[in-house]
PAZAPA-4460 file (N, C-alpha, C; in steps of 0.05 Angstrom, whole numbers, plus 32768, in hexadecimal, padded with zeros to 4 digits):
% residues 188
    n_x    n_y    n_z   ca_x   ca_y   ca_z    c_x    c_y    c_z   seq   type   mol
   82EC   80CC   7CC4   82D9   80DC   7CB7   82D8   80D3   7C9A     1      M     A
   82C0   80D4   7C8F   82BC   80CA   7C74   82AD   80DC   7C62     2      G     A
   8297   80D0   7C56   8288   80DE   7C42   827B   80F7   7C4B     3      N     A
   8271   80F8   7C64   8263   8110   7C6D   8277   8127   7C70     4      L     A
   828F   8121   7C79   82A4   8135   7C7A   82AA   8140   7C5E     5      L     A
   82AD   812E   7C4B   82B2   8137   7C2F   829C   8148   7C25     6      T     A
   8283   8140   7C2A   826C   8150   7C21   826C   816C   7C2D     7      E     A
   8272   816E   7C47   8272   8188   7C54   8289   8199   7C4A     8      L     A
   82A0   818D   7C46   82B7   819B   7C3B   82B1   81A7   7C20     9      L     A
   82A4   8197   7C10   829D   81A0   7BF5   8288   81B6   7BF6    10      E     A
   8274   81B3   7C07   8260   81C8   7C0A   826D   81E3   7C12    11      S     A
   827E   81E1   7C26   828C   81F9   7C2F   829D   8205   7C19    12      A     A
   82AA   81F4   7C09   82BB   81FE   7BF3   82AA   820C   7BDE    13      R     A
   8295   81FF   7BD5   8284   820A   7BC0   8276   8223   7BC9    14      V     A
   826B   8223   7BE2   825C   823A   7BEC   826F   8250   7BF6    15      E     A
   8289   824A   7BF7   829D   825D   7C02   8295   8266   7C1D    16      R     A
   8292   8253   7C2F   828B   8258   7C4B   82A2   824F   7C5D    17      R     A
   82A6   825E   7C73   82BB   8258   7C86   82B3   823F   7C96    18      I     A
   82C7   822F   7C9D   82C4   8217   7CAE   82D9   8218   7CC4    19      V     A
   82D4   8209   7CD9   82E9   8204   7CED   82F0   81E7   7CEB    20      T     A
   830A   81E2   7CEB   8314   81C6   7CE9   8323   81C0   7D02    21      V     A
   831A   81AA   7D0F   8327   81A2   7D28   8337   8188   7D23    22      R     A
   8350   8188   7D2C   8362   8171   7D27   836E   8165   7D40    23      T     A
   8369   8171   7D57   8375   8167   7D6F   835F   8161   7D84    24      N     A
   8356   8147   7D86   8341   8140   7D99   8347   8147   7DB6    25      P     A
   8361   8148   7DBD   8368   814E   7DD9   8366   816C   7DDE    26      S     A
   8364   817D   7DC9   835F   8199   7DCC   8349   81A2   7DB9    27      E     A
   8330   819A   7DBE   831B   81A0   7DAC   8314   81BD   7DA8    28      P     A
   831D   81CE   7DBA   8318   81EB   7DB8   832B   81F8   7DA4    29      S     A
   833F   81EA   7D9B   8352   81F5   7D87   8348   81EC   7D6C    30      R     A
   834A   81FF   7D58   8341   81F8   7D3D   834E   820B   7D29    31      F     A
   834D   8203   7D10   8355   8214   7CFA   833B   821F   7CEE    32      A     A
   833C   8238   7CE6   8324   8246   7CDC   832A   8250   7CC0    33      L     A
   8319   824A   7CAD   831E   8255   7C92   830C   8249   7C7D    34      G     A
   8313   824F   7C64   8305   8246   7C4C   8313   822D   7C41    35      Y     A
   8303   821B   7C37   830D   8203   7C2A   8315   820C   7C0D    36      I     A
   832F   820A   7C07   8339   8211   7BED   8336   81F8   7BDB    37      V     A
   833E   81E1   7BE5   833D   81C8   7BD7   833F   81B2   7BEB    38      E     A
   8335   819A   7BE3   8337   8183   7BF5   8337   816A   7BE3    39      H     A
   8344   8155   7BED   8344   813B   7BE0   8345   8125   7BF6    40      N     A
   834A   810D   7BEF   834A   80F7   7C03   8360   80FA   7C17    41      D     A
   8375   8109   7C11   838C   810C   7C23   838D   8126   7C32    42      E     A
   8387   813C   7C24   838D   8157   7C2E   8376   816A   7C2C    43      T     A
   8374   817C   7C3F   8362   8192   7C3E   8372   81AC   7C3E    44      V     A
   836E   81BD   7C2A   837C   81D7   7C28   8368   81EC   7C33    45      M     A
   8372   81FA   7C47   8361   820E   7C55   836D   8229   7C53    46      L     A
   835E   823D   7C47   8367   8258   7C47   835F   8263   7C63    47      K     A
   8373   8268   7C74   836E   826F   7C90   8363   828B   7C93    48      M     A
   8351   828D   7CA6   8344   82A7   7CAE   8348   82A9   7CCC    49      V     A
   834F   82C1   7CD6   8351   82C4   7CF3   8335   82CC   7CFE    50      N     A
   8332   82CC   7D18   8317   82D2   7D23   830D   82EE   7D1D    51      P     A
   831E   8300   7D13   8316   831A   7D0B   830D   831C   7CEE    52      N     A
   830E   8305   7CE0   8305   8304   7CC4   831B   830B   7CB0    53      G     A
   8334   830B   7CB9   834A   8312   7CA7   8358   82F9   7C9D    54      L     A
   835D   82F7   7C84   836C   82E0   7C78   8389   82E1   7C81    55      L     A
   8394   82C9   7C87   83B0   82C9   7C91   83BF   82AF   7C8A    56      H     A
   83BC   82A5   7C72   83CC   828F   7C6A   83BC   8277   7C61    57      G     A
   83CA   8263   7C58   83BE   824A   7C4E   83CA   8233   7C5F    58      V     A
   83B9   8220   7C66   83C2   820A   7C76   83B9   81F0   7C69    59      R     A
   83CB   81DD   7C67   83C5   81C2   7C5D   83C1   81B0   7C75    60      A     A
   83AB   81A1   7C76   83A5   8190   7C8C   83A0   8174   7C81    61      I     A
   83AC   8160   7C8E   83A6   8144   7C87   8389   813E   7C8D    62      R     A
   837A   8135   7C79   835E   8130   7C7D   8359   811C   7C93    63      K     A
   836A   8109   7C96   8367   80F4   7CAB   836A   80FF   7CC7    64      G     A
   8376   8117   7CCA   8379   8123   7CE5   8360   8131   7CEE    65      E     A
   834E   8136   7CDC   8336   8146   7CE4   8323   8134   7CF4    66      I     A
   831C   813E   7D0C   8309   812F   7D1C   82EE   813E   7D1E    67      F     A
   82EE   8157   7D16   82D4   8166   7D16   82D7   817E   7D03    68      Q     A
   82C1   8183   7CF5   82BF   819A   7CE3   82A6   81A9   7CEA    69      L     A
   82A8   81C3   7CEF   8291   81D3   7CF6   828B   81E6   7CDE    70      D     A
   8271   81E9   7CDA   8268   81F9   7CC3   8250   8209   7CCB    71      Y     A
   8250   8223   7CC5   8238   8234   7CC8   822E   8236   7CE5    72      D     A
   8240   8237   7CF9   8237   823C   7D14   8239   825A   7D1A    73      D     A
   8230   8262   7D32   8230   827E   7D39   824C   828B   7D38    74      R     A
   8260   827C   7D41   827B   8287   7D41   8284   828C   7D25    75      Y     A
   827F   8279   7D13   8288   827C   7CF7   8278   8293   7CEA    76      I     A
   825E   8294   7CEE   824E   82AA   7CE2   8258   82C5   7CEC    77      R     A
   8261   82C7   7D05   826C   82E0   7D0F   8286   82E7   7D01    78      N     A
   8297   82D4   7CFD   82B0   82D9   7CEE   82AA   82E1   7CD1    79      V     A
   8297   82D4   7CC5   828F   82DB   7CAA   8284   82F8   7CA8    80      E     A
   8274   82FF   7CBC   826A   831B   7CBD   8281   832E   7CBE    81      L     A
   8295   8329   7CCF   82AC   833B   7CD1   82BB   833C   7CB7    82      K     A
   82C0   8325   7CAB   82CF   8324   7C92   82C0   8333   7C7B    83      E     A
   82A6   8330   7C7A   8297   833D   7C65   8292   835B   7C6A    84      N     A
   8299   8365   7C81   8295   8381   7C88   82AD   838D   7C95    85      N     A
   82C4   8387   7C8B   82DD   8390   7C97   82DE   83AF   7C9A    86      L     A
   82D4   83BD   7C86   82D4   83DA   7C87   82C2   83E5   7C9D    87      D     A
   82AC   83D8   7CA2   8299   83E1   7CB7   82A3   83D9   7CD3    88      K     A
   82B0   83C2   7CD5   82B8   83B8   7CEF   82D3   83C4   7CF7    89      I     A
   82E6   83C5   7CE3   8302   83CD   7CEA   830A   83E7   7CDD    90      Y     A
   82F8   83F4   7CCF   8300   840D   7CC2   8307   8422   7CD7    91      G     A
   8311   8438   7CCD   8319   844D   7CE0   8301   8455   7CF2    92      R     A
   8306   8453   7D0B   82F1   8459   7D1E   82F4   8475   7D29    93      V     A
   82E0   8485   7D25   82E0   84A0   7D30   82D6   84A0   7D4C    94      K     A
   82E3   84AF   7D5D   82D9   84B2   7D78   82C1   84C4   7D77    95      S     A
   82AC   84BD   7D86   8295   84CF   7D87   829D   84EA   7D92    96      P     A
   8290   84FF   7D8A   8298   851B   7D92   8299   851F   7DB0    97      N     A
   8287   8512   7DBE   8285   8517   7DDB   829E   850D   7DEA    98      F     A
   82AE   84FC   7DDF   82C5   84F2   7DEF   82DB   8507   7DF3    99      V     A
   82D9   851C   7DE5   82EC   8532   7DE9   82E4   8545   7DFE   100      E     A
   82CD   8540   7E0B   82C5   8551   7E21   82D9   854C   7E38   101      E     A
   82DF   8560   7E47   82F4   855F   7E5A   82EE   854E   7E73   102      T     A
   82D5   854B   7E7A   82CF   853D   7E92   82B6   852B   7E8D   103      Y     A
   82BB   8512   7E87   82A6   84FF   7E81   82A3   84EC   7E99   104      L     A
   828A   84E5   7E9E   8285   84D1   7EB3   8278   84B9   7EA6   105      T     A
   8277   84A3   7EB4   826A   848A   7EAA   824D   8490   7EA3   106      M     A
   823E   849D   7EB5   8222   84A3   7EAE   821F   84B3   7E94   107      P     A
   8231   84C6   7E8F   822F   84D6   7E77   8234   84C4   7E5E   108      E     A
   8247   84B2   7E60   824D   84A0   7E4A   8235   848E   7E45   109      I     A
   8229   8483   7E5A   8211   8472   7E57   81FA   8482   7E4B   110      L     A
   81F7   849C   7E53   81E3   84AD   7E47   81E7   84B0   7E29   111      T     A
   8200   84B5   7E21   8206   84B7   7E05   8200   849D   7DF6   112      K     A
   8206   8487   7E02   8200   846D   7DF6   81E2   846A   7DF2   113      S     A
   81D3   8472   7E05   81B5   8471   7E03   81AC   8483   7DED   114      K     A
   81B5   849C   7DED   81AC   84AF   7DD8   81B3   84A6   7DBC   115      Q     A
   81CB   849A   7DB9   81D4   8492   7D9E   81CB   8476   7D97   116      L     A
   81BF   8467   7DAA   81B7   844B   7DA6   81CF   843B   7D9D   117      R     A
   81E5   843E   7DAC   81FE   8432   7DA5   8203   841A   7DB8   118      H     A
   820D   8404   7DAD   8214   83ED   7DBD   822F   83F3   7DCA   119      V     A
   8230   83EE   7DE4   824A   83F0   7DF3   8251   83D6   7DFF   120      I     A
   8269   83D3   7E07   8273   83BC   7E16   827C   83C6   7E31   121      Y     A
   826F   83BD   7E46   8277   83C8   7E60   827F   83B2   7E73   122      F     A
   8292   83B9   7E84   829E   83A7   7E98   8293   83B0   7EB3   123      H     A
   828D   839C   7EC4   8283   83A2   7EDF   8297   839A   7EF3   124      T     A
   8295   83A5   7F0B   82A7   839D   7F21   82A3   8380   7F29   125      Y     A
   828C   8374   7F23   8288   8358   7F29   8298   8345   7F17   126      S     A
   82A4   8351   7F02   82B3   8341   7EEF   82A2   8338   7ED7   127      G     A
   8289   833F   7ED6   8278   8339   7EBF   827B   834F   7EAA   128      M     A
   8279   8347   7E91   827B   835A   7E7B   8262   8357   7E69   129      N     A
   8258   836D   7E5E   823F   836C   7E4F   8242   837D   7E36   130      Y     A
   8234   8374   7E20   822F   8385   7E09   8212   838E   7E0D   131      Y     A
   820E   83A8   7E0B   81F3   83B2   7E0F   81ED   83CD   7E03   132      G     A
   81D4   83D3   7E01   81CA   83EC   7DF8   81B9   83F8   7E0E   133      M     A
   81C1   840F   7E19   81B3   841B   7E2F   8197   8424   7E26   134      V     A
   8183   841C   7E35   8167   8424   7E2E   815B   8437   7E43   135      S     A
   8164   8436   7E5C   815A   8448   7E71   8171   844E   7E84   136      R     A
   8170   8465   7E90   8186   846E   7EA1   817A   8480   7EB7   137      L     A
   8182   847A   7ED0   817A   848C   7EE7   8194   8496   7EF3   138      T     A
   8192   84A2   7F0A   81A9   84AD   7F18   81BC   8497   7F22   139      D     A
   81B1   847F   7F27   81C2   846A   7F32   81C0   844F   7F24   140      D     A
   81AF   844C   7F10   81AC   8433   7F02   81A8   8438   7EE4   141      E     A
   81AB   8422   7ED5   81A3   8423   7EB9   819A   8407   7EB0   142      F     A
   818A   8407   7E9B   8181   83EE   7E8F   818E   83EC   7E74   143      I     A
   8198   83D4   7E6D   81A4   83D0   7E53   8198   83B7   7E46   144      A     A
   8192   83B9   7E2C   818B   83A2   7E1C   81A5   8395   7E15   145      D     A
   81A9   837D   7E1F   81C3   836F   7E1C   81C3   835D   7E04   146      C     A
   81DB   8358   7DFA   81E0   8347   7DE2   81F7   8334   7DE8   147      Y     A
   81F7   831D   7DDC   820F   830C   7DDE   8223   8314   7DC8   148      N     A
   8239   8307   7DC7   824F   830F   7DB5   8247   830C   7D97   149      E     A
   8231   82FD   7D92   8227   82F9   7D77   8210   830C   7D70   150      Y     A
   820B   8320   7D81   81F6   8333   7D7C   81DA   8329   7D81   151      G     A
   81D8   8313   7D8E   81BD   8308   7D94   81B3   8314   7DAF   152      E     A
   819A   831B   7DB0   818F   8326   7DC9   8195   8313   7DE1   153      P     A
   819E   831E   7DF7   81A5   830E   7E0E   8198   831A   7E27   154      D     A
   8180   8325   7E24   8170   832E   7E3A   8174   834C   7E40   155      G     A
   8165   8355   7E53   8166   8370   7E5D   816E   836F   7E7A   156      T     A
   8181   8380   7E81   818C   837F   7E9D   818D   839C   7EA8   157      S     A
   818B   839D   7EC2   818F   83B6   7ED0   81AA   83B5   7EDF   158      V     A
   81B8   83CB   7EDE   81D3   83CD   7EEA   81D4   83E6   7EFB   159      F     A
   81E4   83E5   7F10   81E9   83FD   7F20   8200   840C   7F12   160      R     A
   81FE   8426   7F11   8214   8436   7F05   822E   8432   7F13   161      L     A
   822D   842F   7F2D   8246   842B   7F3D   8254   8411   7F37   162      D     A
   8246   83FE   7F2A   8252   83E4   7F24   8262   83E4   7F0A   163      D     A
   8261   83FA   7EFB   826E   83FB   7EE1   828C   8403   7EE5   164      I     A
   829D   83F1   7EDC   82BA   83F5   7EDF   82C5   8403   7EC6   165      K     A
   82BC   83FB   7EAE   82C5   8408   7E96   82B1   8403   7E7F   166      S     A
   82B3   8414   7E6B   82A1   8412   7E53   82B3   8413   7E3A   167      I     A
   82AE   8401   7E28   82BB   8401   7E0E   82A7   840B   7DF9   168      V     A
   82AF   841F   7DEB   829E   842B   7DD7   82A9   8425   7DBB   169      W     A
   8299   8418   7DAB   829F   8414   7D8E   82B9   8404   7D89   170      S     A
   82BA   83EC   7D94   82D0   83DA   7D8C   82C5   83C7   7D76   171      D     A
   82D6   83B4   7D6D   82CD   83A3   7D57   82B5   8392   7D5E   172      E     A
   82B3   838A   7D77   829C   8379   7D7F   8282   8389   7D81   173      D     A
   8283   83A1   7D8C   826A   83B0   7D8D   8262   83B9   7D72   174      T     A
   8275   83BF   7D60   826D   83C6   7D44   8261   83AF   7D36   175      R     A
   826C   8396   7D3B   8260   837E   7D2E   8244   837A   7D38   176      A     A
   823F   837D   7D52   8224   837A   7D5D   8212   838F   7D51   177      I     A
   821A   83A8   7D4F   8209   83BC   7D44   8203   83B6   7D26   178      E     A
   8216   83AB   7D18   8212   83A4   7CFC   81FD   838D   7CFB   179      L     A
   81FF   837A   7D0C   81EB   8364   7D0D   81CF   836F   7D13   180      R     A
   81CE   8381   7D26   81B4   838D   7D2D   81A8   839C   7D15   181      L     A
   81B8   83AB   7D07   81AF   83BA   7CF0   81A6   83A7   7CDA   182      A     A
   81B5   8391   7CD5   81AD   837D   7CC1   8192   8370   7CC8   183      L     A
   818F   836A   7CE2   8175   835E   7CEB   815E   8371   7CE7   184      R     A
   8163   838B   7CEC   814E   839F   7CE9   8146   83A1   7CCC   185      K     A
   815A   83A0   7CB9   8154   83A1   7C9D   8143   8389   7C93   186      Q     A
   8148   8372   7CA0   8139   835A   7C98   811C   835A   7CA0   187      E     A
   8116   836B   7CB4   80FA   836C   7CBE   80E7   837B   7CAB   188      Q     A
***
């Protein structure tokens, strides 16, 4: 790697943007994630960030070991969103009032999700998992506007109520998706 790597390292440093640094071609899915603190012909200093957006140390990497540098992709933008909104994503989460009801069913939880326009993460017996916002509900089916892990629309799907194994309400990923949706709405 040469001049283009140096240019991208410098852009990331100046703009204070997260990058992923890959050093092992035999395991390309492994990478270091963080901010470029400094770099020279020999070494890259990386202030490490975990996937939740939390800082967790500094790493020195031999520049010659870098075989790929990623900048401004969806994964990185998602980590930056989490880091820039730690209080909204990881702050104290209050349980919604209805969870203290003594006898809740899956249809009631889906109804509450629809009423509150809340993104949920649900697991099905088929092994598929979805982020979605319930838009319609009948006695045996529901329609959800689905999203991928980056909060991008991923279609509208119909599900049978009997196929729902579990529902996750307000975890870090659903809060990040809701934050992305709110930000997009403000931009319009």
